[in-house]
C-alpha positions in Angstrom: 86.9 73.3 161.9 86.7 69.5 161.6 82.9 69.3 161.9 82.2 72.0 159.3 81.4 75.6 159.5 78.7 76.8 161.8 76.8 79.6 160.0 74.7 82.1 161.9 72.5 84.0 159.5 72.1 87.7 160.4 70.3 88.5 157.1 69.6 86.6 153.9 73.1 87.6 152.6 75.2 88.1 155.8 76.3 85.4 158.2 78.9 85.1 160.9 80.8 82.1 162.1 83.4 81.1 164.7 87.0 80.6 163.4 87.2 78.9 160.1 90.2 77.1 158.6 91.7 77.0 155.1 90.0 73.7 154.6 86.6 75.3 155.2 86.8 77.7 152.3 85.3 75.2 149.7 82.4 74.6 152.0 81.9 78.3 152.5 81.8 78.8 148.7 79.5 75.8 148.3 77.0 77.5 150.6 76.8 80.4 148.2 79.0 82.9 150.0 81.1 85.2 147.7 83.0 87.3 150.3 84.8 86.2 153.5 85.7 88.8 156.2 88.3 87.8 158.8 87.9 90.0 161.9 90.7 88.3 163.9 94.1 89.8 164.4 96.9 87.3 163.5 98.3 85.6 166.6 95.4 86.4 168.8 95.8 82.9 170.2 98.4 80.3 169.5 97.6 77.9 166.7 94.9 80.0 164.9 95.3 80.1 161.1 97.1 83.2 159.8 95.3 85.7 157.5 97.6 85.0 154.6 97.0 81.3 154.5 93.3 81.9 154.8 93.4 84.5 152.0 95.2 82.0 149.7 92.6 79.3 150.5 89.7 81.7 150.0 90.9 82.9 146.7 91.6 79.3 145.6 87.9 78.5 146.4 86.8 81.5 144.3 86.0 83.7 147.3 86.9 87.4 147.8 88.8 87.8 151.1 89.1 90.8 153.4 91.1 91.0 156.6 89.7 93.7 159.0 91.3 92.7 162.3 89.5 94.2 165.3 89.8 93.6 169.1 88.3 95.2 172.2 90.9 98.0 172.2 90.3 99.2 168.6 86.6 98.3 168.1 85.0 99.0 165.6 88.3 99.6 163.8 89.1 101.9 160.9 87.4 99.8 158.2 83.8 99.9 159.4 82.6 101.8 156.3 84.3 99.2 154.0 82.7 96.4 156.0 79.3 98.2 155.7 79.7 98.3 152.0 80.4 94.6 151.9 77.5 93.8 154.3 75.1 95.9 152.2 76.0 94.4 148.8 73.1 91.9 148.5 74.5 90.5 145.3 77.5 89.0 147.0 76.7 87.1 150.2 79.2 87.6 153.1 80.5 85.4 155.8 82.3 87.3 158.5 84.2 85.4 161.2 86.2 85.8 164.4 86.9 83.6 167.3 83.3 82.9 168.2 81.3 85.0 165.7 80.4 87.6 168.3 82.8 90.3 167.3 81.7 89.9 163.6 78.0 90.1 164.7 78.7 93.3 166.7 80.6 94.8 163.7 77.6 94.1 161.5 75.3 95.8 164.1 77.7 98.8 164.4 77.7 99.2 160.6 73.9 99.6 160.5 72.3 103.0 160.4 70.8 104.4 163.7 67.3 103.5 162.6 68.3 99.8 162.0 70.6 99.1 165.0 68.0 98.1 167.5 66.5 95.5 165.0 70.0 94.2 164.1 70.9 93.9 167.8 67.7 92.0 168.5 68.4 89.6 165.6 72.0 88.9 166.8 70.7 88.4 170.4 68.1 85.9 169.2 71.0 84.0 167.7 72.7 83.9 171.1 75.3 86.7 170.6 76.4 89.1 173.3 75.9 92.5 171.6 77.4 94.7 174.2 80.4 95.7 172.0 78.0 97.4 169.6 76.6 99.7 172.3 79.8 101.9 172.3 
């Protein structure tokens, strides 16, 4: 992203963003994030950065990198419990990204316990996200 990363804070330690580039990883680390979650499958659209180049850039910037590709057909994917553990670790702030940030916001909602999902959904909606994926 030429103009820098757009961060949408879901909590004090969890944010989502539209697609990031390898060049954005230093900015992400500079904002205090420790973990990056990529929720985009490779080759979702032509020209998007591939997971391996993003992993290398993240690690070079001192970030922990995870690739949990999810789309509408496999939502919420098989790694929801691993994502939950990362989202819930308040000692290591997380930036999760996808094409627009919406999928990652919905994954955060889906990883919440039943008692917290409504509040999480309201928070994401206030930030402008369509939260319909997390209703399934």
